[in-house]
C-alpha positions as CSV (number, residue, x, y, z in Angstrom):
1,M,0.0,0.0,0.0
2,S,2.9,2.4,0.6
3,K,3.9,2.4,-3.1
4,I,0.4,3.5,-4.2
5,K,0.1,6.8,-6.1
6,I,-3.5,7.8,-7.0
7,G,-4.7,9.9,-9.8
8,V,-8.2,11.4,-9.3
9,I,-9.7,12.6,-12.6
10,G,-12.3,15.4,-12.1
11,L,-12.1,17.7,-9.1
12,G,-15.7,18.6,-8.6
13,Y,-18.2,17.8,-5.8
14,V,-17.2,14.1,-5.9
15,G,-13.5,14.1,-6.9
16,L,-12.2,16.8,-4.5
17,P,-13.5,15.3,-1.2
18,L,-12.2,11.9,-2.2
19,A,-8.8,13.2,-3.4
20,R,-8.5,15.2,-0.1
21,L,-9.3,12.1,1.9
22,F,-6.8,9.8,0.1
23,A,-4.2,12.5,0.3
24,T,-4.1,12.1,4.1
25,K,-2.3,8.7,3.5
26,Y,-1.2,8.6,-0.1
27,S,0.4,10.7,-2.9
28,V,-2.5,12.0,-4.9
29,I,-2.5,13.8,-8.3
30,G,-5.8,15.6,-8.8
31,F,-6.5,16.2,-12.5
32,D,-9.0,18.6,-13.9
33,I,-9.4,20.3,-17.3
34,N,-10.5,23.6,-15.7
35,Q,-7.3,25.7,-15.0
36,E,-9.2,28.2,-12.9
37,R,-10.5,25.4,-10.7
38,V,-7.0,23.9,-10.3
39,N,-5.6,27.4,-9.5
40,E,-8.1,28.0,-6.7
41,L,-7.5,24.5,-5.2
42,M,-3.8,24.9,-5.2
43,N,-4.4,28.2,-3.4
44,G,-6.3,26.3,-0.7
45,I,-9.8,27.4,-1.7
46,D,-12.8,25.3,-2.7
47,S,-15.6,27.3,-4.2
48,T,-18.0,24.3,-4.0
49,L,-17.7,24.5,-0.2
50,E,-17.5,20.7,0.0
51,V,-14.0,20.7,1.6
52,E,-13.2,23.3,4.2
53,N,-10.3,25.5,3.2
54,D,-8.1,24.5,6.3
55,L,-8.7,20.8,5.5
56,L,-7.7,21.3,1.9
57,Q,-4.6,23.4,2.8
58,S,-3.5,20.7,5.2
59,V,-3.0,18.1,2.4
60,L,-1.6,20.3,-0.4
61,A,1.8,19.2,-1.6
62,D,4.0,19.1,-4.7
63,G,3.7,16.2,-7.1
64,N,6.7,14.4,-5.8
65,S,5.6,14.0,-2.2
66,N,4.9,10.6,-0.7
67,V,1.7,11.9,0.9
68,G,-0.4,14.8,-0.1
69,L,-2.5,16.3,-2.9
70,F,-1.2,18.1,-6.0
71,C,-3.7,19.5,-8.5
72,T,-2.9,20.0,-12.2
73,T,-4.2,20.2,-15.7
74,S,-1.1,18.4,-17.0
75,I,-1.7,14.8,-18.2
76,D,2.0,14.2,-17.8
77,S,1.7,14.5,-14.1
78,L,-0.5,11.4,-14.0
79,E,2.1,9.1,-15.6
80,E,3.5,7.8,-12.3
81,C,0.1,6.9,-10.9
82,N,-0.8,3.2,-10.5
83,Y,-4.5,3.8,-9.4
84,Y,-6.8,6.1,-11.4
85,I,-10.1,7.1,-10.0
86,I,-12.5,8.7,-12.5
87,T,-15.1,11.0,-10.9
88,V,-16.5,13.1,-13.8
89,P,-20.2,14.0,-14.1
90,T,-22.7,11.8,-16.1
91,P,-25.6,14.1,-17.0
92,V,-28.5,13.7,-19.4
93,D,-29.4,15.7,-22.5
94,K,-32.6,17.8,-23.0
95,N,-34.4,14.5,-24.1
96,N,-33.2,12.8,-20.9
97,R,-30.7,10.5,-22.7
98,P,-27.5,9.7,-20.9
99,I,-24.5,11.8,-21.9
100,L,-21.3,9.7,-21.6
101,T,-19.0,12.3,-23.2
102,P,-17.2,13.3,-19.9
103,L,-16.7,9.6,-19.1
104,V,-15.3,8.9,-22.6
105,K,-12.9,11.9,-22.5
106,A,-11.7,10.9,-19.0
107,S,-11.1,7.4,-20.2
108,E,-9.1,8.7,-23.2
109,T,-7.0,10.8,-20.8
110,V,-6.2,7.9,-18.5
111,G,-5.6,5.6,-21.5
112,K,-2.7,7.9,-22.6
113,V,-0.8,7.4,-19.3
114,L,-1.9,3.8,-18.5
115,S,0.9,1.4,-17.6
116,K,1.1,-2.3,-17.0
117,D,-0.7,-3.5,-13.8
118,D,-2.5,-0.2,-13.2
119,I,-6.0,-0.2,-11.9
120,V,-8.7,2.2,-13.1
121,V,-11.7,2.7,-10.8
122,Y,-14.8,4.5,-12.0
123,E,-17.1,6.4,-9.5
124,S,-19.4,8.2,-11.9
125,T,-23.1,7.0,-12.0
126,V,-23.8,4.8,-15.0
127,Y,-26.1,2.1,-16.1
128,P,-25.0,-1.5,-15.5
129,G,-22.4,-2.6,-18.0
130,A,-21.1,0.9,-18.8
131,T,-17.7,0.4,-17.2
132,E,-16.8,-2.8,-19.1
133,E,-18.8,-2.2,-22.3
134,D,-18.2,1.5,-22.9
135,C,-15.2,2.6,-20.9
136,I,-12.8,-0.3,-21.0
137,P,-12.6,-0.6,-24.8
138,I,-11.5,3.1,-24.8
139,L,-8.8,2.4,-22.3
140,E,-7.6,-0.6,-24.4
141,K,-7.6,1.3,-27.7
142,V,-5.8,4.4,-26.4
143,S,-3.2,2.5,-24.2
144,G,-2.7,-0.5,-26.5
145,L,-2.9,-2.7,-23.4
146,T,-5.2,-5.7,-22.8
147,F,-7.9,-5.6,-20.1
148,N,-7.5,-8.0,-17.2
149,K,-4.1,-9.0,-18.5
150,D,-2.1,-5.7,-18.6
151,F,-4.4,-3.5,-16.6
152,Y,-7.5,-3.9,-14.5
153,A,-10.6,-2.0,-13.4
154,G,-13.0,-1.4,-10.6
155,Y,-16.2,0.5,-9.8
156,S,-17.0,2.2,-6.5
157,P,-20.1,4.4,-6.8
158,E,-19.9,7.9,-5.3
159,R,-22.2,8.6,-2.4
160,I,-21.4,12.3,-1.9
161,N,-24.3,14.3,-0.5
162,P,-23.5,18.0,-1.5
163,G,-23.8,20.4,1.4
164,D,-23.9,17.7,4.0
165,K,-21.3,18.3,6.7
166,L,-22.4,15.3,8.8
167,H,-22.3,12.5,6.2
168,T,-18.9,13.3,4.7
169,V,-17.1,10.9,2.3
170,E,-15.3,9.0,5.0
171,K,-18.4,8.5,7.1
172,I,-20.5,6.9,4.3
173,L,-20.1,3.2,3.7
174,K,-18.6,2.5,0.3
175,V,-19.5,-0.1,-2.2
176,T,-16.5,-1.5,-4.1
177,S,-15.8,-4.0,-6.9
178,G,-13.1,-5.2,-9.2
179,S,-12.8,-6.8,-12.7
180,T,-11.4,-9.9,-11.1
181,P,-11.9,-11.3,-7.5
182,E,-8.3,-10.4,-6.7
183,I,-8.6,-6.9,-8.0
184,G,-11.9,-6.5,-6.1
185,K,-10.0,-7.2,-2.9
186,K,-7.3,-4.7,-3.8
187,V,-9.8,-1.9,-4.6
188,D,-11.7,-2.7,-1.4
189,E,-8.5,-2.6,0.6
190,L,-7.6,0.8,-0.8
191,Y,-10.9,2.4,0.0
192,R,-11.1,0.6,3.4
193,S,-7.8,2.3,4.4
194,V,-9.5,5.7,4.4
195,I,-13.3,5.1,4.7
196,S,-14.0,4.9,8.5
197,A,-17.6,3.8,7.8
198,G,-16.3,0.6,6.1
199,T,-16.8,-0.9,2.7
200,H,-19.0,-3.5,1.0
201,L,-17.2,-5.6,-1.7
202,A,-19.8,-6.4,-4.5
203,P,-19.2,-9.6,-6.4
204,T,-19.0,-7.9,-9.8
205,I,-18.7,-4.4,-11.4
206,K,-22.2,-4.7,-12.8
207,V,-23.7,-5.4,-9.4
208,A,-22.0,-2.3,-8.0
209,E,-23.2,-0.2,-11.0
210,A,-26.7,-1.5,-10.5
211,A,-26.7,-0.8,-6.8
212,K,-25.8,2.8,-7.4
213,V,-28.4,3.5,-10.0
214,I,-31.2,2.0,-8.0
215,E,-30.4,3.9,-4.8
216,N,-31.5,7.2,-6.3
217,S,-34.2,5.6,-8.5
218,Q,-35.8,4.3,-5.3
219,R,-35.8,7.8,-3.7
220,D,-37.2,9.3,-6.9
221,I,-40.1,6.9,-6.9
222,N,-40.9,7.5,-3.2
223,I,-40.8,11.3,-3.7
224,A,-43.0,11.0,-6.8
225,F,-45.5,9.1,-4.6
226,V,-45.7,11.9,-2.0
227,N,-45.8,14.5,-4.8
228,E,-48.9,12.8,-6.1
229,L,-50.4,12.7,-2.6
230,S,-49.8,16.4,-2.4
231,K,-51.7,17.0,-5.6
232,I,-54.6,14.8,-4.3
233,F,-54.8,16.3,-0.8
234,N,-54.6,19.8,-2.3
235,L,-57.8,19.1,-4.2
236,M,-59.3,17.9,-0.9
237,N,-58.1,21.0,1.0
238,I,-56.0,18.8,3.3
239,N,-52.5,19.8,4.5
240,T,-50.2,17.1,3.1
241,Y,-47.6,17.6,5.8
242,D,-50.2,17.1,8.6
243,V,-51.1,13.8,6.9
244,L,-47.4,12.7,6.6
245,E,-46.8,13.6,10.3
246,A,-49.8,11.5,11.3
247,A,-48.8,8.6,9.1
248,G,-45.2,8.9,10.3
249,T,-46.2,7.7,13.7
250,K,-46.2,4.1,12.3
251,W,-42.8,2.5,12.9
252,N,-42.3,1.4,9.2
253,F,-43.6,4.5,7.4
254,L,-41.0,6.1,5.2
255,P,-40.4,9.8,5.8
256,F,-40.4,11.3,2.3
257,K,-41.7,14.8,1.6
258,P,-43.1,16.4,-1.5
259,G,-40.9,18.9,-3.5
260,L,-38.9,19.7,-6.6
261,V,-36.6,16.8,-7.5
262,G,-33.4,18.1,-9.1
263,G,-29.7,17.7,-8.6
264,H,-27.1,15.5,-10.3
265,C,-28.4,12.2,-8.8
266,I,-32.1,11.7,-8.0
267,G,-33.3,13.6,-11.1
268,V,-30.8,11.9,-13.4
269,D,-29.9,8.4,-12.3
270,P,-33.3,6.8,-13.1
271,Y,-32.9,7.8,-16.8
272,Y,-29.6,5.8,-17.0
273,L,-31.4,2.6,-15.7
274,A,-34.4,3.2,-18.0
275,Q,-32.1,3.6,-21.0
276,K,-30.4,0.3,-20.4
277,A,-33.7,-1.5,-19.7
278,Q,-35.1,-0.3,-23.0
279,E,-32.0,-1.7,-24.8
280,F,-33.0,-5.1,-23.5
281,G,-36.6,-4.6,-24.8
282,Y,-38.1,-3.7,-21.4
283,H,-40.1,-0.5,-20.9
284,P,-39.7,0.5,-17.2
285,E,-43.2,1.8,-16.3
286,I,-42.9,2.7,-12.6
287,I,-39.4,4.4,-13.0
288,L,-40.5,6.6,-15.9
289,A,-43.9,7.3,-14.3
290,G,-42.1,8.6,-11.2
291,R,-39.8,10.7,-13.4
292,R,-42.7,12.2,-15.3
293,L,-44.6,13.1,-12.1
294,N,-41.5,14.7,-10.5
295,D,-40.7,16.6,-13.6
296,S,-44.2,18.1,-13.6
297,M,-43.9,19.7,-10.2
298,G,-42.4,23.0,-11.5
299,D,-45.5,23.7,-13.5
300,Y,-47.7,22.6,-10.7
301,V,-46.1,25.0,-8.2
302,A,-46.5,27.9,-10.6
303,S,-50.1,27.1,-11.3
304,D,-50.8,26.8,-7.5
305,V,-49.2,30.2,-6.9
306,V,-51.4,31.7,-9.7
307,K,-54.6,30.3,-8.2
308,L,-53.7,31.8,-4.8
309,M,-53.1,35.2,-6.4
310,I,-56.4,35.0,-8.3
311,K,-58.3,34.3,-5.0
312,K,-56.7,37.4,-3.6
313,D,-57.6,39.5,-6.7
314,I,-54.0,40.1,-7.5
315,R,-53.3,40.8,-11.2
316,I,-51.3,38.0,-12.8
317,K,-49.8,39.7,-15.9
318,D,-46.9,41.9,-15.2
319,S,-47.0,41.1,-11.5
320,E,-43.8,41.1,-9.5
321,V,-42.7,37.7,-8.1
322,L,-39.7,36.9,-5.9
323,V,-38.3,33.4,-6.1
324,L,-36.2,32.5,-3.1
325,G,-33.5,30.0,-4.1
326,I,-32.1,28.5,-7.3
327,T,-29.7,25.8,-6.0
328,F,-31.0,22.2,-6.2
329,K,-31.0,21.9,-2.4
330,E,-30.6,23.9,0.8
331,N,-27.4,25.4,2.2
332,C,-25.4,24.4,-0.9
333,P,-24.1,26.3,-3.9
334,D,-24.8,23.5,-6.4
335,V,-27.1,24.6,-9.2
336,R,-26.8,21.5,-11.4
337,N,-30.1,20.3,-12.8
338,T,-32.1,22.5,-10.4
339,K,-35.8,22.2,-11.0
340,V,-36.4,25.8,-9.7
341,V,-35.8,26.9,-13.3
342,D,-39.0,25.0,-14.2
343,V,-41.0,27.1,-11.7
344,I,-39.4,30.3,-13.0
345,G,-40.1,29.4,-16.6
346,A,-43.8,28.6,-15.8
347,L,-44.2,31.8,-13.9
348,E,-42.8,33.8,-16.8
349,D,-45.2,32.0,-19.1
350,Y,-48.0,33.5,-17.1
351,G,-46.5,37.0,-17.9
352,M,-45.0,37.5,-14.5
353,N,-41.8,39.4,-13.8
354,V,-39.6,37.1,-11.8
355,S,-36.8,38.3,-9.5
356,L,-34.4,35.7,-8.1
357,F,-32.6,35.9,-4.8
358,D,-30.1,33.2,-3.6
359,P,-27.3,34.0,-1.1
360,W,-25.6,30.7,-1.9
361,A,-25.6,30.5,-5.7
362,D,-22.9,32.1,-7.9
363,P,-24.8,34.6,-10.1
364,E,-22.3,34.1,-13.0
365,E,-22.8,30.3,-12.9
366,V,-26.6,30.8,-12.9
367,K,-26.4,33.1,-15.9
368,N,-24.1,30.8,-17.8
369,E,-26.1,27.7,-17.0
370,Y,-29.7,29.0,-17.3
371,G,-29.6,32.5,-18.7
372,L,-31.2,33.8,-15.4
373,L,-30.2,36.9,-13.3
374,S,-29.7,35.9,-9.7
375,S,-28.7,38.1,-6.8
376,K,-26.9,37.2,-3.5
377,E,-28.5,40.3,-1.9
378,K,-32.0,40.8,-0.6
379,P,-33.9,42.9,-3.2
380,N,-34.9,46.4,-2.3
381,K,-38.5,46.3,-3.6
382,I,-41.9,44.7,-2.8
383,F,-43.7,41.9,-4.5
384,D,-47.1,40.5,-5.4
385,A,-46.0,37.0,-4.7
386,I,-43.0,35.3,-2.9
387,V,-42.2,31.7,-3.7
388,L,-39.7,29.9,-1.4
389,T,-38.3,27.1,-3.4
390,V,-35.1,26.3,-1.4
391,A,-34.9,26.0,2.4
392,H,-31.7,28.0,2.9
393,N,-31.2,28.9,6.6
394,E,-31.1,32.6,5.6
395,F,-34.7,32.4,4.3
396,K,-36.0,31.2,7.6
397,E,-34.9,34.4,9.2
398,L,-36.1,36.7,6.4
399,D,-38.3,39.6,7.1
400,F,-41.1,38.7,4.6
401,Q,-43.3,41.7,5.6
402,S,-40.7,44.1,4.2
403,L,-40.9,42.3,0.8
404,K,-44.7,42.1,0.5
405,K,-47.1,44.5,-1.2
406,E,-50.4,45.3,0.7
407,K,-52.0,42.4,-1.2
408,S,-49.6,39.5,-1.8
409,V,-49.1,35.8,-1.4
410,V,-46.3,33.7,0.1
411,Y,-46.0,30.1,-1.2
412,D,-43.7,27.8,0.7
413,V,-42.6,24.8,-1.4
414,K,-40.4,23.4,1.5
415,N,-42.8,23.9,4.4
416,V,-40.2,25.7,6.6
417,L,-42.1,29.0,7.2
418,T,-44.5,29.5,10.1
419,N,-48.2,29.6,9.4
420,D,-48.4,33.4,10.1
421,V,-45.9,34.0,7.2
422,K,-47.0,31.6,4.5
423,D,-50.4,31.5,2.7
424,K,-49.9,27.9,1.4
425,T,-47.4,25.1,1.2
426,L,-46.9,22.4,-1.4
């Protein structure tokens, strides 16, 4: 284990925390194609806020150190590594089809520096079979080496929960696997050396891939169920959260809540499984039904807000609406695949003027990603409607009265405001 040198490909929400953790025991080369990202990391700053600056700074080193993290955009710096861990994103396109381009490019990068007996471990979420059927052939072609003879592979699905300072990478049990039983044990031993929560060695790479993709598919389906309940109980004029609280007194009732389902996992992973299932001639009805329902919630929230405004005789066209939050979850700067944009788009379709306030989101990133203007500062105006879409701590302490017109509505998607503040919740 002392001769191990690890290359981590992709230094985002998954790669950086993992690289930092491994760097407490091993020499780690962190590779990313974004020079600006590499520069900030080597200056001891993580703009994603996943790794505290003092923790990051404590492991930074030069590329020749026996222990520590060196970040770079140079492929040459990876040549001495004997373990490669690929942690690039795996999104979907506008038609919800898997995009493997980042995974392909990362495999090509590793293939250029791959040597005999090296092990390549994938962490990116994929459908079962992607590692061996899509990625390994690229490694073989670029490197000229033969799989399971000259080099080996593993799969250990990421379980990072952005913004969660309690369940950090070392405190979450890790599933591991290898392309042979012996390699599986090696991969498991490597992760077990830094993951205090322990590891679970899956029998094959495909089993590990399947385990990852169903984790979030299961959550997606359960959230879709309570979202549907919310729509039903809304028609009956019953508070959904009161119902869930009552039902939750039973020992085996699952505590899911309604809401917007975005982010890089729950809103994406089910499409990877569905795509692969359809290649085998099976149409996954429950998985895709859950996706359709959850994807409809942005429009539903907007229409609910409009109904509230009509009941209060508030003009809809050219009304001023404040949306609180654009990130995909609370107390986190991650805006990837946020479904708040669906709410904003639907409100604008009604002819409303939407202002966006989020103290966590980077306005430049929001503009580049979605073409929306976001502010980190509380707006200095009053609104016909306020829609809380993300439960940032700052919003719980907000003076809503100072933001409201004489006739206005407050809609609380996350059910975090007191009854005297909000008019309605999802």
